[in-house]
C-alpha positions as CSV (number, residue, x, y, z in Angstrom):
1,M,60.6,-50.6,-47.7
2,S,58.7,-47.4,-49.3
3,V,55.5,-50.0,-49.5
4,N,56.4,-50.0,-45.6
5,K,56.5,-46.9,-44.6
6,K,52.9,-46.3,-46.7
7,S,51.6,-49.1,-44.4
8,I,52.8,-47.5,-41.7
9,L,51.5,-44.1,-42.1
10,T,48.2,-45.2,-43.4
11,R,47.8,-46.8,-40.2
12,Y,48.7,-44.0,-38.0
13,F,46.1,-42.1,-39.8
14,L,43.6,-44.6,-39.2
15,V,44.8,-44.8,-35.5
16,I,44.6,-40.7,-35.4
17,L,41.3,-40.5,-37.2
18,L,39.5,-43.0,-35.0
19,M,40.6,-41.4,-32.1
20,G,39.4,-38.0,-33.1
21,L,36.2,-39.4,-34.0
22,I,36.2,-40.9,-30.2
23,G,36.5,-37.5,-29.1
24,V,33.9,-35.7,-30.9
25,A,31.7,-38.5,-29.6
26,I,32.3,-37.9,-26.3
27,I,31.9,-33.9,-26.3
28,V,28.5,-34.6,-28.5
29,K,27.5,-37.1,-25.5
30,A,28.6,-34.6,-23.2
31,G,26.4,-31.9,-24.7
32,I,23.8,-33.8,-24.9
33,V,24.0,-35.2,-21.4
34,M,24.5,-31.3,-19.9
35,F,21.6,-30.2,-22.1
36,A,19.0,-32.0,-23.4
37,E,19.5,-34.3,-20.8
38,R,19.9,-32.1,-18.0
39,E,17.0,-32.4,-15.8
40,Y,16.8,-36.0,-16.3
41,W,20.2,-36.4,-14.6
42,K,19.0,-33.8,-12.2
43,D,15.9,-35.9,-11.1
44,V,18.4,-38.8,-11.2
45,A,20.4,-37.2,-8.8
46,E,17.8,-35.9,-6.6
47,R,17.2,-39.8,-5.5
48,F,20.2,-40.3,-4.0
49,V,21.6,-39.4,-0.5
50,K,21.7,-35.7,0.1
51,E,23.4,-34.0,3.1
52,N,21.7,-31.0,4.8
53,V,19.2,-29.1,2.5
54,L,17.8,-26.1,3.6
55,V,14.2,-26.0,3.8
56,Y,13.0,-22.2,3.7
57,P,10.1,-21.6,6.1
58,N,7.0,-19.3,4.9
59,R,7.1,-15.8,5.6
60,G,4.7,-14.6,7.8
61,N,1.6,-12.1,7.3
62,I,1.1,-8.6,7.1
63,I,-2.2,-8.1,9.0
64,S,-4.1,-5.2,9.8
65,A,-5.8,-4.0,12.4
66,D,-9.4,-4.5,11.3
67,G,-8.0,-8.1,10.4
68,K,-7.6,-7.2,6.5
69,L,-4.2,-9.3,4.8
70,M,-1.9,-6.8,3.8
71,A,0.9,-8.3,2.6
72,S,1.0,-12.8,2.2
73,S,3.2,-15.1,0.6
74,L,1.6,-16.8,-1.9
75,P,3.2,-19.7,-3.9
76,E,3.6,-19.0,-8.0
77,Y,4.4,-21.5,-10.4
78,K,6.1,-22.3,-14.0
79,I,4.8,-25.0,-15.2
80,Y,7.1,-27.6,-17.7
81,M,6.9,-30.7,-19.9
82,D,9.3,-33.4,-19.5
83,F,8.3,-35.6,-23.7
84,K,10.8,-38.1,-22.4
85,A,9.6,-39.4,-19.1
86,G,7.0,-42.5,-19.0
87,G,8.6,-43.9,-22.2
88,E,6.1,-45.0,-25.4
89,E,3.1,-45.2,-22.8
90,K,3.0,-41.9,-21.8
91,D,3.7,-40.4,-25.4
92,S,0.8,-42.8,-26.7
93,L,-1.2,-41.1,-24.3
94,F,-0.3,-37.8,-24.4
95,R,-0.9,-38.4,-28.6
96,D,-4.7,-39.1,-28.0
97,S,-5.3,-36.3,-25.2
98,L,-3.8,-33.3,-27.2
99,N,-6.7,-31.7,-27.7
100,I,-8.5,-32.3,-24.7
101,I,-5.1,-30.7,-22.9
102,C,-5.1,-27.9,-25.2
103,E,-8.9,-27.1,-24.5
104,G,-8.1,-27.3,-20.9
105,L,-5.1,-24.5,-21.2
106,H,-7.4,-22.1,-23.1
107,K,-10.1,-22.4,-20.7
108,I,-7.5,-21.7,-18.2
109,F,-5.2,-19.1,-20.0
110,P,-7.6,-17.7,-22.4
111,E,-5.1,-15.4,-23.9
112,M,-3.5,-18.4,-26.2
113,S,-6.2,-20.0,-28.3
114,A,-6.2,-24.1,-28.1
115,A,-4.5,-24.3,-31.5
116,Q,-1.4,-22.2,-30.5
117,F,-1.1,-24.2,-27.5
118,K,-1.3,-26.9,-29.5
119,A,1.5,-26.0,-32.0
120,H,3.2,-24.8,-29.3
121,L,3.6,-28.8,-27.3
122,K,4.0,-30.3,-30.6
123,K,7.5,-28.7,-31.2
124,G,8.4,-29.6,-27.5
125,R,7.5,-33.1,-28.1
126,R,9.0,-33.2,-31.8
127,E,12.6,-31.7,-29.9
128,G,12.1,-34.2,-27.2
129,S,12.5,-31.6,-24.2
130,R,13.0,-32.5,-20.8
131,S,12.1,-29.1,-19.7
132,Y,9.9,-27.4,-22.0
133,L,8.1,-24.2,-20.6
134,I,4.2,-24.7,-21.4
135,Y,2.8,-21.4,-20.2
136,P,5.6,-18.2,-20.8
137,K,4.3,-16.3,-17.4
138,R,4.1,-17.6,-13.8
139,I,0.9,-18.8,-12.4
140,S,-1.1,-18.6,-9.3
141,Y,-1.7,-21.3,-7.0
142,I,-5.5,-21.7,-8.7
143,Q,-4.5,-22.0,-11.9
144,Y,-2.0,-24.4,-11.2
145,K,-4.3,-26.8,-9.2
146,E,-6.5,-26.5,-12.5
147,V,-3.7,-27.6,-14.5
148,K,-3.1,-30.3,-12.4
149,R,-6.5,-31.5,-13.5
150,L,-5.8,-32.5,-16.9
151,P,-5.0,-35.7,-18.8
152,I,-1.6,-36.8,-18.4
153,F,-0.6,-33.6,-16.1
154,N,-2.5,-35.5,-12.9
155,M,0.5,-38.4,-13.4
156,S,3.5,-37.8,-11.5
157,K,6.1,-36.0,-13.0
158,F,8.0,-39.5,-13.7
159,K,5.1,-41.3,-15.3
160,G,3.7,-38.5,-17.1
161,G,6.2,-35.8,-17.6
162,F,4.4,-32.7,-16.1
163,H,6.5,-30.7,-13.2
164,E,6.8,-27.6,-12.1
165,L,9.1,-24.6,-10.6
166,A,7.8,-23.0,-7.1
167,F,8.2,-19.6,-6.2
168,N,7.1,-17.8,-3.1
169,Q,5.9,-14.2,-4.2
170,R,4.8,-11.5,-2.0
171,T,1.3,-10.1,-2.6
172,K,-0.3,-7.2,-1.2
173,P,-4.3,-7.7,-1.6
174,F,-4.9,-4.2,-0.9
175,G,-2.8,-3.2,-4.0
176,S,-0.9,0.8,-3.3
177,L,-2.0,0.8,0.3
178,A,0.1,1.7,2.7
179,T,2.3,-0.1,0.5
180,R,5.8,2.0,1.5
181,T,5.1,1.7,4.9
182,L,5.0,-2.3,4.9
183,G,7.8,-2.1,2.5
184,D,9.1,-4.7,0.3
185,V,11.0,-8.2,-0.1
186,Y,13.3,-9.1,-2.3
187,P,11.7,-11.5,-5.7
188,D,13.5,-14.3,-3.6
189,T,12.3,-13.9,-0.1
190,A,14.5,-16.2,1.0
191,Q,16.9,-13.3,0.8
192,G,14.4,-10.9,3.4
193,A,13.4,-7.5,3.3
194,K,14.1,-4.3,1.8
195,N,12.6,-1.5,3.6
196,G,9.1,-0.7,5.8
197,L,8.1,-2.5,8.2
198,E,8.7,-5.7,6.4
199,L,12.7,-4.7,7.3
200,A,11.5,-3.8,10.5
201,F,10.3,-6.8,11.7
202,D,12.1,-9.3,9.0
203,T,13.1,-11.1,11.9
204,I,9.8,-12.1,13.3
205,L,8.8,-12.4,9.5
206,K,11.3,-14.6,8.0
207,G,11.0,-17.7,10.3
208,K,13.8,-20.4,10.9
209,V,15.5,-22.2,8.4
210,G,15.1,-26.2,8.6
211,I,17.4,-28.8,7.4
212,T,16.7,-31.9,5.8
213,H,19.0,-35.1,3.8
214,R,17.6,-37.4,1.7
215,Q,18.2,-40.8,2.9
216,K,17.9,-44.6,1.2
217,V,15.3,-46.7,3.6
218,M,13.8,-49.9,3.0
219,N,14.8,-49.4,-0.6
220,K,13.1,-46.5,-0.8
221,Y,14.7,-42.7,-0.9
222,L,12.9,-40.1,1.5
223,N,13.2,-36.4,2.3
224,I,14.6,-37.0,6.5
225,T,13.9,-33.6,8.6
226,D,16.8,-33.1,11.0
227,I,15.5,-29.5,11.8
228,P,12.7,-28.4,11.2
229,P,11.3,-25.0,9.6
230,Q,9.8,-22.7,11.4
231,D,7.6,-20.6,9.6
232,G,7.8,-16.6,10.5
233,M,4.7,-15.0,12.9
234,D,2.3,-12.6,12.0
235,L,2.5,-9.0,12.2
236,V,-0.3,-7.2,13.3
237,T,-0.3,-3.6,12.3
238,T,-2.1,-0.4,13.4
239,I,-3.1,0.5,10.5
240,D,-7.3,1.0,9.6
241,V,-8.3,-0.4,6.1
242,G,-10.9,1.4,6.1
243,M,-9.8,4.6,7.2
244,Q,-6.4,4.6,5.0
245,D,-8.7,3.9,2.2
246,I,-10.7,7.4,2.8
247,A,-7.1,8.8,3.8
248,E,-5.7,7.5,0.2
249,K,-9.0,9.3,-1.7
250,A,-9.2,12.5,0.0
251,L,-5.8,13.4,-0.6
252,V,-5.4,12.1,-4.4
253,D,-8.5,13.9,-5.2
254,K,-7.2,16.9,-3.8
255,M,-3.3,16.7,-5.4
256,K,-5.0,15.8,-8.9
257,E,-7.4,19.2,-8.3
258,I,-4.3,21.3,-7.6
259,N,-1.6,19.5,-9.5
260,A,0.1,18.6,-6.9
261,T,4.1,16.8,-6.7
262,V,4.0,15.4,-3.3
263,G,1.5,14.7,-0.8
264,V,1.3,13.0,2.6
265,T,-1.5,12.3,5.5
266,V,-1.0,10.4,9.1
267,L,-3.7,9.7,10.9
268,M,-3.8,8.8,14.7
269,E,-5.4,7.7,17.6
270,V,-4.5,10.2,20.2
271,A,-4.5,8.3,23.4
272,T,-2.4,5.1,22.1
273,G,-0.5,7.2,19.1
274,E,-1.9,4.0,16.9
275,V,-1.3,5.0,13.3
276,K,-4.9,4.3,11.8
277,A,-3.6,5.3,7.9
278,I,0.1,6.9,6.6
279,V,-0.4,7.6,2.9
280,N,2.9,9.0,0.8
281,M,2.1,10.1,-2.8
282,T,4.1,11.2,-5.3
283,K,3.4,12.7,-8.7
284,C,5.5,9.9,-11.3
285,K,6.2,11.0,-14.9
286,D,3.6,9.5,-16.5
287,G,1.4,11.6,-14.2
288,V,-0.1,9.1,-12.4
289,Y,0.4,9.4,-8.2
290,R,1.8,6.3,-6.5
291,E,3.7,5.6,-3.1
292,I,7.8,5.9,-3.9
293,K,9.3,7.1,-0.7
294,N,7.8,7.3,3.0
295,N,8.2,10.8,3.1
296,A,5.7,11.1,6.5
297,I,8.3,9.9,8.1
298,S,11.7,10.9,6.1
299,D,11.3,14.6,4.1
300,M,13.4,17.1,6.4
301,M,11.9,20.3,5.4
302,E,10.8,23.7,7.2
303,P,7.2,23.0,8.3
304,G,6.3,26.5,7.6
305,S,3.0,27.6,10.1
306,T,2.1,24.9,11.7
307,F,5.6,25.8,13.6
308,K,3.2,28.6,15.0
309,T,1.8,27.3,17.8
310,A,4.8,25.9,19.5
311,S,6.4,29.3,19.3
312,I,3.3,30.7,20.7
313,M,3.3,27.7,23.4
314,V,7.0,28.4,24.7
315,G,6.4,32.2,25.3
316,L,3.0,31.3,27.2
317,E,4.9,28.6,29.4
318,D,7.5,31.3,30.0
319,G,5.3,33.8,31.2
320,V,6.3,36.4,28.8
321,I,3.6,36.3,26.4
322,S,-0.1,36.4,27.1
323,P,-3.1,35.7,25.5
324,N,-4.3,39.7,25.7
325,D,-1.0,41.0,24.4
326,V,-1.6,42.9,21.1
327,V,1.2,43.6,18.1
328,D,0.6,46.2,15.8
329,A,0.4,44.4,12.2
330,T,-0.9,47.3,10.4
331,G,0.5,47.2,6.3
332,G,1.2,44.2,6.2
333,V,4.9,44.5,6.2
334,K,7.5,44.8,9.3
335,I,11.4,45.7,8.9
336,M,12.9,43.0,11.2
337,H,17.1,43.7,11.6
338,G,17.2,44.8,8.0
339,R,15.0,42.3,6.1
340,P,11.3,42.7,5.4
341,M,8.7,40.5,7.3
342,R,5.1,40.0,5.2
343,D,2.1,39.0,6.0
344,H,0.2,36.7,3.6
345,N,-2.1,39.7,2.7
346,W,0.5,42.6,2.7
347,R,-0.4,43.6,-0.6
348,K,-3.9,44.4,0.8
349,G,-2.8,46.1,3.3
350,G,-2.0,43.5,5.6
351,Y,-3.8,42.9,9.6
352,Q,-4.1,46.1,12.0
353,L,-3.9,45.3,15.8
354,L,-3.9,41.6,16.6
355,S,-4.1,39.6,19.9
356,V,-2.8,36.4,20.5
357,P,-5.7,34.1,19.6
358,K,-6.6,36.4,16.6
359,I,-2.9,36.2,15.1
360,L,-2.7,32.5,14.8
361,M,-6.5,32.4,13.5
362,V,-5.3,34.6,10.4
363,S,-1.7,33.0,10.3
364,S,0.1,36.7,11.3
365,N,3.6,36.1,10.5
366,I,4.7,39.7,11.6
367,G,2.2,38.7,14.9
368,V,4.4,35.8,15.8
369,S,7.7,37.0,14.7
370,T,7.6,40.3,16.8
371,L,6.2,38.3,20.1
372,I,9.1,36.3,20.1
373,D,11.8,38.5,18.9
374,R,10.8,41.1,21.5
375,A,10.8,38.2,24.4
376,Y,13.9,35.9,23.1
377,F,16.3,38.0,21.0
378,N,19.3,38.6,23.8
379,K,18.3,35.0,24.7
380,P,17.4,33.0,21.6
381,E,18.8,29.8,23.5
382,K,16.2,30.2,25.9
383,F,13.7,29.6,23.6
384,V,15.3,26.9,21.5
385,Q,15.4,25.3,24.9
386,G,12.0,26.1,25.4
387,L,10.8,24.2,21.8
388,Y,13.2,21.0,23.2
389,K,10.8,20.7,26.2
390,L,7.8,20.6,23.8
391,G,9.7,17.7,22.3
392,I,8.8,18.9,18.4
393,N,12.5,18.0,18.3
394,A,12.0,14.6,20.1
395,D,13.6,11.0,18.7
396,L,10.3,9.2,18.3
397,H,11.9,6.1,17.8
398,I,10.5,5.2,14.6
399,P,11.3,1.6,13.4
400,I,11.1,2.1,9.6
401,K,14.6,2.6,7.9
402,G,15.1,6.4,6.6
403,A,13.5,8.0,9.4
404,G,14.2,11.6,9.9
405,K,15.0,13.4,12.7
406,A,13.7,16.6,13.6
407,Y,16.2,19.4,13.4
408,I,16.1,22.9,15.6
409,R,19.1,24.1,16.3
410,M,20.7,25.5,18.9
411,P,22.2,29.6,19.1
412,N,25.6,29.7,18.6
413,K,28.0,32.2,17.3
414,Y,29.0,30.6,14.2
415,N,25.6,29.4,12.6
416,W,23.4,32.9,14.2
417,S,22.3,35.7,12.5
418,N,19.9,38.7,14.0
419,T,17.3,37.7,11.8
420,A,17.1,33.8,12.7
421,L,14.9,33.9,15.5
422,A,12.4,36.0,13.9
423,W,12.4,33.4,10.7
424,M,12.7,30.4,13.0
425,S,9.2,31.6,14.9
426,I,7.4,31.3,12.0
427,G,8.3,27.9,10.8
428,Y,11.8,28.4,8.5
429,E,15.3,27.6,9.5
430,S,14.6,24.1,11.2
431,Q,13.7,20.6,9.4
432,V,10.9,18.8,10.9
433,P,9.8,15.7,9.2
434,P,5.6,15.8,9.3
435,I,5.3,12.9,11.6
436,N,6.9,14.9,14.0
437,T,4.5,17.9,13.8
438,L,1.7,15.3,14.4
439,A,3.3,13.9,17.3
440,F,3.5,17.4,18.3
441,Y,0.0,18.3,18.0
442,N,-0.9,14.6,19.3
443,A,0.3,15.9,22.7
444,I,-1.8,19.0,22.6
445,A,-5.0,16.7,22.3
446,N,-3.8,13.9,24.4
447,N,-3.2,16.5,28.0
448,G,0.2,17.0,27.4
449,V,1.3,13.6,27.1
450,L,3.9,13.1,24.0
451,V,3.6,9.7,22.4
452,A,6.0,7.8,19.9
453,P,3.9,7.2,16.9
454,K,3.2,3.4,17.2
455,F,2.7,1.2,13.4
456,V,2.7,-2.4,15.2
457,K,0.0,-3.8,17.6
458,G,1.6,-7.3,18.2
459,V,2.8,-10.5,17.6
460,M,0.7,-13.4,16.5
461,K,1.3,-16.8,15.4
462,N,-1.1,-19.8,14.8
463,G,-4.2,-16.9,15.3
464,E,-2.7,-15.8,19.0
465,M,-1.6,-12.8,19.8
466,I,1.4,-13.7,21.6
467,Q,3.2,-10.4,22.1
468,E,1.7,-6.9,22.4
469,F,3.4,-3.7,22.1
470,P,3.0,-1.1,24.4
471,T,2.1,2.7,23.8
472,E,5.6,4.3,24.2
473,V,5.5,7.7,26.1
474,I,8.2,10.0,25.3
475,K,6.9,12.7,27.7
476,Q,4.8,12.8,30.7
477,S,3.8,16.5,30.2
478,I,5.5,19.0,27.4
479,C,4.1,22.2,29.6
480,S,1.5,23.2,31.9
481,E,-2.3,23.0,32.1
482,R,-2.7,26.3,31.9
483,T,-0.4,26.9,28.7
484,L,-2.3,24.1,27.8
485,K,-5.6,25.0,28.1
486,Q,-5.1,28.4,26.7
487,I,-3.6,26.8,23.7
488,R,-6.3,24.1,23.0
489,A,-8.8,27.4,23.3
490,I,-6.7,29.3,20.3
491,L,-6.7,25.9,18.0
492,Q,-10.5,25.6,18.1
493,R,-11.1,29.5,17.6
494,V,-8.5,29.2,14.7
495,V,-10.7,26.2,12.9
496,S,-13.9,27.8,13.7
497,E,-13.7,31.4,13.3
498,G,-10.0,31.5,11.4
499,L,-8.2,30.6,8.0
500,A,-8.5,26.8,8.7
501,K,-12.6,26.6,8.7
502,P,-12.2,24.3,5.2
503,A,-10.7,21.8,7.8
504,G,-14.2,22.1,10.1
505,S,-17.3,20.4,10.7
506,K,-21.3,21.4,11.2
507,Q,-21.4,17.9,13.2
508,F,-18.3,18.3,15.7
509,H,-15.6,20.8,16.2
510,V,-12.1,20.5,15.2
511,S,-9.1,21.7,16.3
512,G,-5.5,22.7,14.4
513,K,-3.3,25.1,12.4
514,T,-2.5,25.9,8.9
515,G,0.8,26.1,7.1
516,T,1.6,27.9,3.8
517,A,5.2,28.0,3.5
518,Q,7.5,28.6,0.8
519,I,9.8,25.6,-0.2
520,S,13.5,26.3,-0.3
521,Q,15.8,25.2,-3.5
522,G,18.9,24.3,-1.8
523,T,21.9,26.7,-2.5
524,A,19.5,28.7,-4.7
525,G,17.5,29.7,-1.9
526,Y,13.8,31.2,-2.2
527,K,14.2,33.7,-5.4
528,S,15.0,31.0,-8.3
529,G,12.7,30.2,-10.8
530,E,8.9,29.3,-10.2
531,M,8.5,28.5,-6.4
532,N,7.3,26.1,-4.9
533,Y,5.0,25.5,-1.4
534,L,4.4,23.7,1.1
535,V,0.5,23.8,2.2
536,S,-0.3,21.9,5.5
537,F,-3.0,21.3,8.0
538,C,-2.2,19.6,11.4
539,G,-4.9,19.0,14.1
540,Y,-7.2,16.7,15.9
541,F,-11.3,16.3,16.4
542,P,-13.3,16.1,18.3
543,S,-12.1,19.2,19.9
544,E,-13.5,18.7,23.3
545,N,-12.8,14.8,23.6
546,P,-9.9,14.4,20.9
547,K,-9.8,11.0,19.6
548,Y,-7.9,11.0,16.4
549,S,-5.0,13.6,15.5
550,C,-4.1,14.1,11.7
551,I,-1.8,15.9,9.6
552,V,-2.4,16.7,5.7
553,A,0.7,18.1,4.0
554,I,1.1,18.7,0.3
555,Q,4.0,19.9,-1.9
556,K,2.8,22.0,-5.4
557,P,4.4,24.4,-7.8
558,G,3.3,28.4,-7.9
559,L,0.5,29.9,-6.6
560,P,-1.7,30.2,-5.3
561,A,-1.0,28.2,-2.5
562,S,-3.5,27.8,0.6
563,G,-3.0,25.6,3.6
564,G,-6.2,26.4,4.6
565,L,-8.1,25.7,1.1
566,M,-5.9,23.3,0.2
567,A,-4.6,20.9,3.2
568,G,-7.5,22.1,5.2
569,S,-9.9,20.7,3.1
570,V,-8.4,17.3,2.6
571,F,-8.0,17.3,6.6
572,G,-12.1,18.3,6.9
573,K,-13.0,15.5,4.7
574,I,-11.2,12.5,6.1
575,A,-12.3,14.1,9.8
576,E,-15.8,13.8,8.8
577,R,-15.8,10.3,6.9
578,I,-14.0,8.2,9.9
579,Y,-16.5,10.5,12.4
580,S,-19.3,8.9,10.7
581,K,-17.2,5.1,10.9
582,Q,-17.5,5.9,14.4
583,I,-21.2,6.7,14.9
584,S,-23.1,3.3,15.7
585,T,-27.1,3.4,15.8
586,D,-29.3,1.0,17.3
587,L,-31.4,-0.2,14.1
588,S,-33.9,-1.9,16.4
589,Q,-35.1,2.0,16.8
590,A,-35.1,2.5,13.3
591,V,-37.1,-0.1,11.9
592,D,-40.8,-1.1,12.7
593,S,-40.8,-4.7,13.8
594,N,-44.2,-5.5,11.9
595,S,-43.8,-4.2,9.0
596,V,-41.8,-6.1,6.4
597,V,-38.5,-4.3,5.0
598,I,-37.8,-5.1,1.0
599,P,-34.1,-4.7,0.7
600,F,-32.1,-2.9,-2.1
601,V,-31.0,-6.1,-4.6
602,K,-27.9,-5.5,-7.4
603,S,-28.0,-7.1,-10.4
604,G,-26.3,-10.4,-11.0
605,E,-26.7,-14.0,-10.1
606,I,-30.2,-14.6,-9.3
607,N,-30.6,-18.7,-8.6
608,E,-27.9,-17.2,-5.5
609,T,-30.3,-14.0,-5.3
610,K,-33.6,-16.2,-4.9
611,Y,-31.8,-18.5,-2.3
612,I,-30.7,-15.9,-0.1
613,L,-33.9,-14.0,-0.4
614,D,-35.7,-17.4,0.8
615,A,-33.3,-17.8,3.3
616,L,-34.2,-14.9,5.1
617,K,-37.9,-15.4,4.5
618,I,-38.1,-12.0,2.4
619,Q,-40.6,-12.3,-0.5
620,N,-39.6,-13.0,-4.0
621,R,-41.5,-13.6,-7.3
622,Q,-38.9,-14.2,-10.4
623,Q,-39.7,-13.6,-14.0
624,F,-38.2,-16.6,-15.3
625,T,-37.6,-20.1,-15.2
626,P,-35.4,-21.9,-12.3
627,V,-32.9,-23.9,-13.5
628,S,-30.2,-26.2,-12.0
629,W,-27.5,-24.7,-9.9
630,S,-25.3,-26.1,-12.4
631,R,-26.2,-23.2,-15.0
632,K,-25.4,-19.9,-14.1
633,V,-28.7,-17.5,-14.3
634,W,-27.3,-13.4,-14.7
635,G,-30.4,-11.3,-14.1
636,T,-31.4,-7.9,-12.8
637,A,-33.9,-7.6,-9.1
638,Q,-36.2,-4.4,-8.3
639,Q,-37.8,-3.8,-5.1
640,S,-41.6,-3.6,-5.2
641,A,-43.8,-2.8,-2.1
642,S,-43.8,-6.2,-0.8
643,S,-41.4,-8.1,-2.8
644,V,-38.1,-8.4,-4.9
645,I,-38.9,-8.9,-8.4
646,M,-36.1,-10.5,-10.4
647,N,-35.9,-10.9,-14.0
648,E,-33.3,-12.6,-16.5
649,R,-31.0,-11.0,-18.2
650,T,-30.0,-12.6,-21.4
651,S,-27.3,-12.3,-23.9
652,P,-25.6,-14.1,-27.2
653,K,-22.0,-15.6,-25.3
654,N,-20.1,-14.1,-27.7
655,F,-21.3,-10.6,-27.4
656,M,-21.0,-8.6,-24.2
657,P,-23.5,-8.6,-21.7
658,S,-24.8,-5.5,-19.8
659,V,-23.1,-5.4,-15.9
660,I,-24.6,-2.6,-15.0
661,G,-25.9,-2.7,-11.5
662,M,-24.3,-5.7,-10.6
663,G,-21.8,-6.2,-7.7
664,A,-18.1,-6.2,-8.7
665,K,-17.9,-10.3,-7.7
666,D,-20.5,-11.2,-9.9
667,A,-19.0,-9.0,-12.8
668,V,-15.6,-10.2,-13.0
669,Y,-16.9,-13.7,-12.8
670,L,-19.8,-13.2,-15.9
671,L,-16.9,-11.3,-17.5
672,E,-14.1,-13.9,-17.2
673,S,-16.4,-16.7,-17.9
674,R,-16.2,-15.4,-21.4
675,G,-12.7,-14.8,-21.6
676,L,-12.7,-11.1,-20.8
677,K,-9.9,-9.2,-19.0
678,V,-11.4,-7.1,-16.0
679,C,-10.4,-3.6,-14.5
680,L,-12.2,-2.5,-11.8
681,T,-12.2,1.4,-10.6
682,G,-14.0,2.6,-7.4
683,I,-16.3,0.7,-5.2
684,G,-20.0,-0.3,-4.1
685,K,-22.0,-1.1,-7.6
686,I,-21.3,-0.7,-11.1
687,N,-22.4,2.0,-13.0
688,S,-21.1,2.0,-16.4
689,Q,-18.5,-0.5,-18.7
690,S,-15.9,0.4,-20.8
691,I,-17.5,-2.0,-24.0
692,P,-20.6,-1.1,-24.4
693,Q,-23.5,-4.3,-24.0
694,G,-23.9,-6.0,-27.6
695,T,-20.6,-5.5,-28.9
696,R,-18.7,-8.5,-30.1
697,I,-16.7,-9.4,-28.1
698,V,-13.1,-10.8,-28.7
699,K,-11.2,-13.4,-26.0
700,G,-8.5,-11.5,-24.1
701,Q,-10.0,-8.4,-24.6
702,T,-9.8,-6.2,-20.9
703,V,-13.1,-4.1,-20.1
704,T,-12.3,-1.1,-17.5
705,I,-15.8,-0.8,-15.3
706,Q,-16.5,1.9,-13.3
707,L,-18.2,1.2,-9.9
708,N,-19.8,4.4,-7.3
């Protein structure tokens, strides 16, 4: 009996053990399917019917007014290898081609050696991975096409095993230029836009999603389109890349010079309101200036002395101020309702008798506040109504999210004091974004017509403009012709004779007004710690027939602070460079048609140089042995009286060549062909390189080349 019990227990144990082993086997197999064979079974699943598969469209481009691509969606890829695809036949081909594949990958991605690629791929093959990452970073479409040409990788993914994961990456070819105005999209562009014009016109740019399903047709599985995707349309902005670059460089150079924290400049076309350039720079913790916030449209700050123009215009319009009125500003300090009002030169004794034009020319706080307080102290609401009529607080219908709206408070018994009017008249007690101040000065230049700043010209599809956005008129007239004529005459004198001389030009007349204001520290007011200042200049040019208006506003810590010397000088540089772009010259009047013109030729690839010179029938002679087009020949070009002389410039492959005198395109090609990474700064031809000629180079090393 005990023997039977023992045999029964043994059988139970064997059954339980067998079931346990089966359970373990099931778990192991499930793990293999879920992880090791995951990609394989995903591929198998894709061969069967799928319903309502979403197909995302390509996002539209953002294009500058001069036809340059400012934002575009370009594909990027991660590349993988399925080492089990294709069976033994593919595996033997892979072993035979491994050296060629690794050499090819090294040429495309020089930061990894062929030996590193070989060890990496061998590891994946040993593991039998079905989705082995070949290269750790995303690669461009051009790099992807080059990889696809390599052996094995040029086969289908089911035979060769090479496959990719595509990403739709939003790129900005001009980098930081107007980046906050253009805006950003989410890393997955299907999620839409975050801010800027990308968000404001998201419905136009993103297109419409399509739907497909997978169906078996004649023993083949095909993707059947139910609703085709509609690609997004292109947005044509008003931004001019050349003007944007001029404005950004002039502003950043000055900000570095005076250690500024925030700076903005906006350039508008007077008649249309088209924003040709908009720059918003903030000093980051690492000391580099970047576009972090769209300060030009969102900063709610007291505008300072640029506001004085509006105050004087209200008085001129109401007839309570005349250009011939005089204010005694002797001493530079005047007590107004118990508080001292000071001019900027009060420590030097201030000014004496000042006429209205002179008040604005020297930006006298005492002059403006005395005139306005005398005329409107008992009826401050009439003064504010006059400001409203000028449109300085108008809603400009800015399409970009986060745009601020000017706040100029109407007096009442709860928010008004005896000193409020005097300080409001000189640019305090109100909050006005820079774009609103610019729109107001633009209206003065535009014969009194206040137009909304315009960021987008229209919508384009397949290269054809299908919708144009007209200029929006906010106010047909901000004041009478008499007031307009008076204030324009004064603003021209502010630049030609007053504190705004740095904003002027010897080539044409400029009109405008400086501003220097203390920045309030919030609840701490104006007397806590080191004082920060807003220096600004707003105006237009040429004065007689205004074409462009511009504002420059810079925030900086401590003194010195001067709207004319700091912001005005930036305006002057921008105005002169923009004006020079508009000058056209009839070259036929400048060159004798019978003379032989020998052009300046940059150093670079001289086979191509000779081809161009021959095509243009320009005399040239080469002091080197011509070779076939399959080999690049790098050299220098010199002008002589009658021809261009070209010399070959040779250097061993593992040593740094000289790229001095070359253009950026040739230099980048030459250096990258030697495995170097290139960092470019400046424009023009190259005048310096960080690694001297003749230095032994290491592949993957970075060389910085400076252009003029």
